[in-house]
N, C-alpha and C positions, 0 to 999 in steps of 0.2 A: 439731349445735348444740342445746342445751337451752333451752327458752323459760322454764323455771322452773315450768311447769305439767305435770300429768300427766293423761292421759286417764282416763276413768271405768273402762275395762276394766283399765288398767294397775294402778291403785290396788287394785281389788277382787282382781286376780290376786296381789297381794302379801300378801294376807290368808290366813292359815291358820286353820282351825278345828280344835280339838282337844278331845277328851274329857279332862277333868281331875278330880282329886280335889276334891269340894266343900269340903274343909277347907283346901285349898291356898291359898297367898297370893294368886295371881292370881284365883282364884274369889271369894275374900273380898273383894278389891279391886273387882272388878266388881259383885258384889251390893251392896256398900256404896255404890258410885257410883249404882246403880240406886235404892236406898232414898233417898239424897240428893236425886236428881232428882225422885223422887216427892214428897218434902217440900217442895221448892222450887216445884214446879208446881201443888200442890194447896193450897186453903185450910184443909184438914183434915190434921193430921199423920198420917203412915203409921206404923203400929205393926205390924210383922210378927207379933209375938206374939198379936195379936188375930185374925188371919186365918187362911186355910187355909194349913196348914204346907207347908214345902218345906225340911225338915231335911236336913242332909248324909246321913244314913242313907237318906232316901228318894230321893236323887239319886245313889246309887251303884248299879252293876249288882248284881244283877238288878232291883232296885226302881225304878231310873231312871238318869238321866245328866245331867251338867252339862257343857256346852261353853263354851269360851272361844275368842274370835276374837283372833288375834295379827296385828299389822303390825309387822314388823321386831322381833319378839319382845316388843313392848309389847301388853299386853291392852287391846283396844278394844271388847269386847262379850261378852255372855254370854246364855245361854238354857239352860233345863232342861226335863226331861220326867219325869214320874212315871208309872209303869205301875200298872194295876190289873187283876188277872186277870178276864178275862170282861167288862171294862168299858172305857170310853174312857180313853185316856192323857190326861194334863194337861200342857199347855205352861205353863211358869212362868218367871219372872224374865227375860224378854226385855228386853235393854238393848243399845244401840250408843252409844258415846261420840260426843259432838257432833262431835269431830274426824274421825269415820269415817262420818258420815251422808251420805246422798245418793249412795251408790255401790252400793246393792243388798245391803249386808251383812246387814241385818234379814231380808230375803227369803231369802238364802242360808242363814242360821242357822235359820230357821223351816223350810225345806225339809229340812235335816239333822236337825232335831228330829223331824219327821214320819217320816223314814225310820227313825230309831231306834224310834219308836212302832210302826211296821209290823213291824219285826224282832222286836218283843216279843209280836206277836200281835194288836195293836190294829187295829181297823178304823175307829175314829173318834177324833179328837183334839178336845179341848175346852180353852177358855181363858176367862179373864174379865179385864177391864181397867177402868181408871179413865177417866172421861169427859174428863179432862184430857190424856190421852195421844192426842191427835188423830191423830198420825202412825201410832201403832200400830193404831188402829182402822181407818185407811185401808189400812194394809198387810194386815191380817187379811181385810178385805172383798175387797181385790183379789187375795188368795191363795186365794180360794174358801170362806172361812169365812162361815157364815150366822149371823145374830143369832138366838138362842134364848132362851126364857124362862130365868130364873135356875135353875141346877141345883145351886147351893150358897149358903151364907150369907156369902160373903165380904163383909165390911163395907166395904171400900174400893172394891169394883166397882161399875160401873153398866152395864156391857155384858157379856154372855155370848155366846159363839161355839162353834160346832162345825163340823167338816168331815169328810165321808166320805173316808177315806184310800185312795189307789189301792193295791190289793194285787196284786203280780204273780203 
């Protein structure tokens, strides 16, 4: 008998994370939703053209990767990583749909992006985020990211983080 609710484990187990083409419809849908949420939550409009780039060419192997999370084939989250030879990889465009929050999907996405960074040869991952994204800040801190001085001039960022990646 079903109660109409699902356990946290069941929901997260139903989610698949796949590497996709950054120009694909699902990738564009998720990134657009991410930008819309940034604009909704911040008093200052977000303009991706004025910040640190994360263009599709930078998010395709071998330069990087873009992941989309799917629940029953519906895109419900995204995240990207940009690689830099001999330098830290950058985590970009982390977003989880409000309908999929609270089940550990952000943490799972972050872990997969870190694994891609390690596979590229990176030993450090860096990211920056806006002060209005409190949930993201808490996730990064709880995942072992340490706040560091600004390492770029991203105009929309208030917090800069980095993490030493476990290399097997």
